[in-house]
N, C-alpha and C positions, 0 to 999 in steps of 0.2 A: 375629313377635309378641314374641319375647324382646327384640329391639332396641327395639321400641315401649315395652315395659314399662320398659326402662332409661331411655329418654328421659323418660317420664312420671314415673318415680320412685315412691317409696312414702312414705306418711305414717305416722309411728310410731303404733302403736295408742293409746297414751295421749293423743296429740294428737287423733286422730279421735274417741275417746271424749269428750274434753273439748269438742270442737266440737259434737258431738251433744247433750251435756248442756247446752251454752249455748243451743242451739236449743230444747230442752225448757223451759229456764228462761224464755226470752223469750216463749214462747207458752203458758206455764202448763200444760205437759204432764207428768204424773207418770210415765208409762211410755212407752217407745218401741220400736217394731219397725222395725229398720233392715235394708234390703236394699241391698247394694252392687252396682253395675252394672258390667259390662264395657264399657269405652270405649276406643276407639282414637285419640282425638283428642289424647292425650298432655298435655293442658293442664289437667287437674283430676282429682280422685278423686270420682266422683259416687255418690250414694246416695239412697235414698228413705226418708223417715221417716213411718211410720204411713199409708202410701199417700196422704199428703196434701201433703207438701212434698218437692220435689226440691232436694237440697242438693249443692253443689259445693265441695270444699275445694281451694284453690289454694296450691301451695307455691312456695318460692323456685326450685326446679328447674323447675317449670312456667313461671315468669316468665322464667327464662333460656332455656328452649326457645322460648318465644314470641318473645324477642328474636332468636334465631338464625333462626327461621322468617321473621320480619319482614325481617331483613337479606337472606335469600335471595329473598324475594318482591320486595323493592325492586330487587335486582340483575336479577331477571327483568323487572321493569317497564322498567328501563334498556335491556334487550335488545329490548324492544318499541318503543323510541324515545321513551319518556316518563320524566320524573323519577319516582323512587319515591314512592308515596303512602301506604304503610302506616306506622303509628306503633306503637311498642312501649310497654309499661307499665313504670314504675320498680319497682313492688312488687306482690306478690300481691293485696293489697287493691285496688289500682288496677284490676287485671284484673277482679275481682269487681264493683267499683263501676261500671265501664264497661258490663259486660254487663247489669247491672240497669238503668242509664240507657237503654241502647239498646233493651232490651225495653219499657221504659215508652214510649219514643218511638214504637216500632212500634204499640203498642196505642193510643196517643193518635191515631194516624192511621187507626185502624180495621183494622189488619192483625192477623190472629190470631197471638198469641204467648202463652206461659204468663203467668199473672198474676204480676208481679214483687212480691216480698214485702220483702226487704231484703238489704243486703250489710253485713258487719261484719268486723272483724279479730279473730283469735283466735291468740294465741301466735305472732305473726309470719306467720300464714297468712290468706289471704283466704277468706271464707265467703260464698257466694251462696245465697240461698233463693228459690225460685220455686214456683209452683203445680206439682203433679205431674199430668201428663196420663196417666190410666190407659189401658192397652191401646193405647199408641201404637206405630206402626211408622214407620221411616224411608221416604222415598220409594222407595228402591231395593228395598225389601222388598215393594212393592205390585205387583200384576199390571200388565202394560203398558197394558191398557185403562183401568185406574183412573188410572195416571199420566197418560195422555193426557187423561182427563176433568178432571184437576186442572191441566193445563198452562196454560190460560188464566188461572187464578187466580194461579199463580206469577208470570206476567209482569204481571198487574194489580197485585199487591202490590209488585213491584219498581218499577213505574211510579209508584205512589203514594209510595214512599220517595224516588225520584229527583226527583219534582216538588216535594218538600218539603225538599230540600237534604240528604238522607241517602243513604248507600250501605251495603250490607250488608258487603262486603269479604271475606266468606268463604263464598260461596254454593257448596254442594255437596249431594249427596243426603242425607248424614247430618244436615244442618242444616235439612232440610224434613221435618216430621213429619206423619203423618196420624193423627188420633184422632177417633173418633165421626163419621167421614165428613168432617171438616173439616181444612183444611190449616193448619199452623202454621210460622212462621219462628222459628229459635233461633240463638244464637251469632253475632250480628253483631259484627264486629271494629272496630278503630279506624283511620280514614283521615284524612288531612290535609284540612281544610276548603278550602284553596286549590287542591286537586287533585281536586275533586269530579267534574268532568267525566270525567277519566280513570278514576276509581273507578267511575263509573256504567257506562262502556263495559266495564270489566273485569267488573262484576257481570253485565251482559248476556251477555258471552262465557262466563262461568262457567255461567250458567243454561242457555244453549243447549248447551254442552259436556256438562253433567250430564244433560240430557234426551235428547240424541241417541242414546246407546247404549240407552236404555230404550224409546224410542218411534220412533226413526228421525230422521235429520237434517231431512227435509222437514217432518215434523210439528212438530218443535221450532222451526224457523224460522217456519213458518206461525203458530204460537201467539205467538211474539215479535212478528211483524209486525202483529198486531192492536193492539199497544200502543206500538210503536216505529216511527219513520220509516225509510225506506231509508237515509238518511244515518247514522242512529244504528246500524243494523245493520252498515253498512260500517265504522263506527268501532270497533264491538265485534270485527269480524273481525280487526283489527290485533292483538288480544290473544290470539287463539286458540292460536297456537303456544306462547306463554308459559303459558297456562292448562294446556295439555296436558302441560307438563313437571311439573306437580304430581303427586305420587304418588296423590292422591285423585281424579284425573280421568284418564279413558282413553277417547278417542273418535277417530274418523277425521277429522282436521282438514281434509284435502283435500275430503272429501265435504261437510262442513259449510260450508266456504268456498264451494264450488260452489253449494249451495242458497241461501246468503245472496246471492251475486252474481246468481243467477237471479231471486230475489225482488226485489232492488233495481232490476233493469232492467225489471220488468213495468209 
């Protein structure tokens, strides 16, 4: 945890206070109640303002860590036999602006995502403002039966993104939220448009790898197979070992591969 905090870095209090005051000014709010959230994604300092806005403050260090993670993921993609397809951001504001745009794109497609409000730059930091989803839980915090009930929606949402030229690029349990009984996608990352096919296969591999420890490999593959062809499942299989190297994924790759191959031959 200490290492993660080091990577994520800290935002000086005057900067955080100034960013929150800027949010207050933009939305004509005279007083604010701010709750800072514990986050392990290393790429922002998140907080909730007045139980209404979810605010992420992105620093230069966050941008640097994103570049390092992007480089590592691209090396992993090379190990899977494909060119790297992740892209980094030059500035903290670019990170915030991309997440805002990706969230808008998902909502435009009818995919549940928090309502995007805006992104702006403050004192060299990127500030992203989204709708706050009250009483949310990440997918991994839900009971197995609930996760299984949502599995079809997960792959339906991914299929809709993929059919419209988009990829999530960072699918993991923490980026799928459940609020009010509804499923929400968050934190889509940046992938190269000319490598969208590989990025889609990677998304599918990540989704099956994320679900397998929660509901079992067979259930994960069966849910995916309702929205993806056997050929697409086999293409995703090529990325499973790469996905399993990520510290935020931990699944039995051999078992998952076996279920994919059984399903593909049925």
